[in-house]
N, C-alpha and C positions, 0 to 999 in steps of 0.2 A: 767362468765362461769368457771373461775378458782376456784371460791368458791365451785361450785358444782362438781369439779373434783379434789378430794384430792390427787389422785395418781400422776396426772401431777404436782400439786403444790409441792409434796414431792420430785420430781426429780430435782427441781431447788435448787441451793445452796443458803444459806442465805447470807445476805449482808457481813458479816465478812469473810465467806469462799470465796465468790466471790472476795473480795478485796485481800485476801491472794493469791489466784490463779492468779489474774491479776498481782500482784507484782512479783510473781515467773516468770511469762511469760516475764514481762518487764526485769527482771534480766537476764534470759537466752538470751533474744534478745540482751541486752546490751553486754553480754559476747561474743556472736558470732559476733556481729558488731565490737567489739574491736579486735577480732581475725582476721577478714577479713581486717580491717583497718591496723592492724600491718603487716599482710602478704603483703598487697599492698605497705606499706611504706618500708618494707625490700626489696621488689622487685625493687622499685624505687631507693633505696640506692645502691643496687647491680648494677643496670643499670648505675647510675651516676658514680659509682666507675670504672666500665668497660670503659665507654667513657672517663672519666677523665684520666685513665691510658694510654689509647691509644693516646689521644691528647698530654699528657705529654711527651710521647716518640717520637711522630711524629714531634715535634718542639723543638728547643732549641739552645744552643750555641755550636759552634764547633771551635776547635783550628786547624788551618792549618799552614803549612810551605812549602816553595818551596824546591824542591829536588835539582835542580841545576839551574844555570843561563845559558842563551844562549851563552854568551861569554866563559863559561867554557868548552863547548863541541865542539865549532866550531869557527874558525877564520872568516868564511864567514857567513853572515846572513842566517838563516835557510830557509827563503822564497826564496832564490836564488839557493838552492840545488835541484838536480833532485831526482827521485825516488830511484835509487840504492844508492846514497849517504845517503839519509835519512834512508833507510833500514840498511845500514852499521852502522849508529849511534845507531839505536835500538839494533843491535847485540853487539855493544861495551858497551853501558851504561845500557841496560836492557835485558840481554840475557835470563833471566828467563821468560820474557814476550813474546818472539818470538812465541813459539808454542801456547800460549794463544791467541795472536792476529790472528794467522792463524785459530784457532778454532772459534773465535768470528766472523771473517770476511768471511771465506771461507767454513767452514765445513757444510755439509748437513746431518750429522748424529748426534746422541746424544753424550753428553760428555763422557759417559761410553764407547761407541764404537769408539770414535775418536782415541784413542791410540792403538786400537787392530786391526782395519781393515786396508787394504792397502790404501795408500795415494790416489790412483786413485778412490777408493770408497768414502773415507771420503771427498775428494775435487773433487767431480764428475764434477763440471763445471769450474775447474781451469786449467790454463795452467801450464805445468810442463815438464821437460825432461823425456824421457822414462826411464832413470836409476832410477828415484824415484818412478815410478808407482806401483811397486810390494812390496815396503817396507812400514813399518808403520812410522808414524810421529816421533816416539821415536828413530827409527833407522837412521833418517837423521841427519847429522851434522848441527851445527849452521849456517855454511856457506850456506848449501843447503836450509835451512829454510829462510835465508835472500834472497836467490835467488827466492824462491817461492813468498815472499812478493813483491819483486821488479817487478816480472813478472805480478802479479795479482792486485796489489793495485796502485792507482794513487798517484802522488806526493802530492796532497792535503790530501788524506787519511793518507799517511805516515807522513806528517807534523803534522796532528792532533794527531797521536799516539806518535810522539816525544814530542809534547807539553804535552800530558797527562802522558806518562809513563816515560819520562826522565826529563823534565823540570817542569812538572805540580805539582800541590799542593799535599802534603802528609797530610793525616788526622792524627793528633796527639791524640786527645781525644774529646769526645762529652759529653755534659751535658744536662739533660732534661729541659723542660720548667719550672718546679717548681723551680729548682735551679736558673735558669736564672732570674726569676721574684723576688724571695725572698731571695736569698743568693748569689748574684753576687760576693761578696767579696771572697767567697770560690773558685769560678771559677778563679778569678784573681790570687789568691795565688797558686792554682794548676798549672795554666798556667805559672806563673813565675818560679815555680819549674821545669816544663818540659823544659822550655827554658834554664835554668841554667844547667840541666842535659844533654840534647842532643845538645844544641847549634845549632839548625837548621837555615838555611838561611830564612830570611824574615818571621818570625813567626807572626801570627796575629789571633785575635778572630773575629768571625762573627756570627750573628744570622742566623740560617738556618731552612728553612721549608723543611723537607725531602719529603713532598708531594708537588710536582710541576709538571708542564707539561712535563718536560724532564723525570721525573720518570715514568709518565704514558705512554709515547710514546717510552721510551728507552728499549733496550734489556738487558739481564742479563750480569753481569760483576763480576769479582772477587774483584773489588773495590766497597765498599758500596756506596761511593759518586757518582759513575757512573752507578750503577745498575738501571734497570727499570723493569716494569712488563708488557710490551706490549705483549710478547709471552704468558705469563700466562693469560692475559685477553682474548686474541684470543682463547686460548685453552678452557677456561671456557665457552665462548660464544658458541663455537662449541659443547661442551659436553651438555650444557643446551638445545640447539636447537634440537639436535638429541634425547636427552632424552625425550623432550616434544613430538616429532614426534612419538616416539615408545610407550611411556607410556600412553599418553592421549587417543588415539583411543582404545587401548587394555583395559584400565581401564574403560572407559565409556561403551564400548561394554560388558564387563563382568558384570557391574552393571545393564545394561538394561536386560541382560539375567536373572540374579538372581532375579530382581524385577518384571519384566513383564512376563517372560516365565516360570521361575522355582518356582514361588510363590506357596507354599504349595506342593512342589515336594517331591521326595523320599529321602532316606537316603544319596544318593550320592550328591545331591545338598546341603543338610544340612552339609555334611562333607566338601564340598568345602567352604561354607560360614564360618564355624568354623575355618578352616585352614587359610583363608584370614585374619581373625581378629587376629589370633595368629601370622601370619607373620609380621603384622604391628609392633610388639614389638621385633622382632629379631634384635640383634646387627648388626650394619652396616658392621663390618669386616667379618661376616659370608657371607654376600652378595659378599664381595670382594673375598673370597675363592671360592664361587660358580662361579663368573665371571671368575676367573683364570682357573678353571677346564673346564668350558664350552666354553667360548668365546675366551680365549687366546690360549688354547691348543687344545681342541676337534674341534672347528670351526676355527682353525687358517687359513685355506685356504680361508675362507670367510672374516674374520675380518682383515686379512693382505692385502686383495685385490688381492691375487694370482689368484683367479678365473676370475678376470677382467684384468689380465695382469700386475698388479703392482708387481714390483720386489724390492728386497733389504729391505723388511720390514717384521717383524714378527707379531704375533697377538696382541702385546701390543700397540694398536692404539686407536684413538678417538672412533671408532665404538665399540670396546670392552668396553671402559669406559662408553659410553652412554648406551649400553645394560645393563651393570651392574647397573648403576644408575637408569635405568628404572625399573629393578626388585626391587630395593630398595624402590622406591616411589609408585609402582603399588598398594600395599595393601591400602595405604592411599587414593589414588585417587578412588579406587573401593568403599571403605567404605563411603567416602564423597559423591560420586555420587549416591550410594544407598539411602543415607539419603535425598538427594535432590530430587530424583525421587519419593521416598515414600511420600514426602511432597506435591506433586502435587495432588490437589483435585480429588477424584474419579469421581466427576460430569463432569470434562473435558473429561475423557475417555468415559463416558456413552453418553455424547452429541455427541462426534465424532462417536461412534458406531451407534447412532441413525440416523446420516446423511449418514450411509452406508460405512463409512471408514473401512478399514481392520485393523488388529492388528498392522501391521508394519506402516501403514499410520498414525495411531493414535499416535504411539510412536514417529515417526520421525517428524511429523508436529505439534503435540500438547504437548506431555509429555516432550520431550527433550528440546524444546525451553523454556518451563516454568521452567524446572529444571536447565537450563544452568547457571544462576547466582550462585546457590549453588555449582554446579560442578566446576565452575571456582574458587570459594573460596577454595575448597579442593585442587585444582591443585596448587593454589598459596602457600598453606601451604606445599604441597609436594615438590615443586621446591625450596622453601626456605630452606627445610631440605637438599635437594640434593646439593645445591650450596656450602654449607659449609662442606660437608663430605670430609675427608682426607683419612681415613683408607682404604676404598675400592680402591681408586685410587692408593695408594701406593702398595697395594697387587697385583693389576693387572699390575703394571709396569710403573706408571707415572714417567717421568724423572724429577729428582730434579734440574738438570742443563741442559738446552737446549737453543740453540741460534737461531734456525730456527723457524719462525712462522708456525704453522700447516696450510696446504693448502687444507685439505679435510678430509673425514672420515677415510682414511687409513694412516694418518700422525702420527708420534710420537708426544707426547704432554706433557705439564705440565698444571697445573691449579693453581689458586690463593691460595686455601688452602694448596696445596702441597708446593708452593713457600714460603708461610708464615712459614710453619713447617720447611722447610730447613733453612731459615734464622734464626729462633729462636734457632736452634741447633748449630749455629756457635758461637765460643767463643768470638769474637770481639763485643764490645758494640754497635758499629755503625750499625751492622746488625740487632740488635733489633729495632733500630730507623726506618730502612726501612721496617722491618716487621710490625711495627705499622702503617706506611704509607700505606702499602699494605692492612692492615685490613680495613682502611678507604675506600680504593678503592673498596674492596669486599663489604662492607656495602653499598656504593653508588650504586654499580652494582645491589645488591639485592633490594635496594629501587627503582631503576629505573624499574626493571622487575616487582616488585609487583605493582608499580604505573600504569604501562601499563595494567596489568591484571585487576586491580581494575577499571580503567576507562572503559575498555571493558565490565566488568561486569555491571557497572552502566548504560552504554548505552543499553545493552541488557534488563536490568530491566525496563528502560523507554519505550522501544519498547513494552514490555509486558503490 
C-alpha cells in the first residue's frame, strides 16, 4: 500500500536521517539522565554531610575536673547535714548559683520575668516570709535567698545541688567524635596543656554521648552537661497537636468547598484559589508578624486565657503559637487536599448520586474517604515544615529559657527549634554539642510523627 501512496512514503525519514535523530534523542536522554543522577548524588552527599556533622558534635571526648573535695568544704560528711546547713554551703561556695537554683526549682514564670516580677508571683507556690513577697529576687540578699532554699527544698535536693554546684565536675573542654576517633593524640596534648595551665583537682578524660536519657528527660540548665530538652519536647508536642486540630479541619473544609461546591465558580472563588497558592510561598517570618498582631495583641484576652479566668499570662502562649503555625501550613494542606479530592474518579460521585445520595452525603461518605490517603500525605508534609520552624515562634514570643513544663494551651512555652537556636548562639563549645543532640531528638520526633501518619494512611488505603 505504501508503494501506491507516495505522499505517506515521503513523510517518513530515510534510514540515515532516522539513525541521526535516534542518536540525538539518546544523547539528550543521556544528558538529562546524568543531570538527574548528579542532582540525586549531590542531595545524598549534602544529607550525609548534615547527619555526619550532627553526629560528630553529639558524641566525643570531654575533659572534666572536680571543683572542690568534700573535705575542703565541711568537717562533717555532707550526708549528715540538714537542709539549712547545706543551703549555707551553697551560699558560701556558690553564691552566683543561689538565684539560678531558685529559678530552676521554684519559679513558675519565664526566665525574662523571673527578675522583674515580685517574688510572690515568681514563686507562687513557695513558702516565704511576708517581708520578701513584694520584692523582686534581685532585691533579696544572699541570706534571704538561702532562707528561701532552706524553706522550700528538701535536704536531698540541697545535697544534690551541693554535689553539682560546689563539689561536682567542671567541664574544661570538649572534642568532637572525628577528633576522638582519628586524632586522639591532639586531645591528649591539649588536655595536658589545660592541666598544666589551670591545675584543677582530679582532671580526667571521658567519652561522652551528649544524647542520653537524662538529656531527653532533664530540664534546662545554665550548665551544658546538665541541660535537657524535656520542656522543649513538651512544648513542641503541644504546639503540633493544637496546630493539627486547627489546621486540618479548616484546610480540608476549604478544599472540599473549592473542589466540590465552587468548581467553575465566579471571580471571587478564583481569587481565593489564586491567593491560597500564593500564600504557600510566603516567608514564615511574615506569618510570625501576622500572629503577633492578631493572636498575641488583638486577641490577647482569648489567647492568654483571660476570658476563661486564667491570670498572670499574656498572649504569648501555646495557643498563639499553634494558631500562627496553623496559618503557616494551611495553604499547603488546602492545595494537597484539593489535588487528592480532584483525583477521586467522577464515576464514584455519579454512582452515589444514582443511588439517591445528596451532595453532602456523596462528599462525606464517598469522596472524602477515597481522598483521605492523599490528604494525609499533604498533612504530613505540612506538619514536617511546621515542626522545624523557628522564626514565627521567636516573633510571637517563645521563651528561649524556661524551666516549667507547659501544662495547657495558655502556658508559656519553648520548642525544640527555638532551644536549638538559643544553644547555637552561645559562645561555649559544649552548647553546640547539646544543640546537635537536640537536633537528633527533633529528627526522631519528626520521624515518629511521620511514621504514625504514614501507618494511618496505609490502613485507610487498605480499607478502600
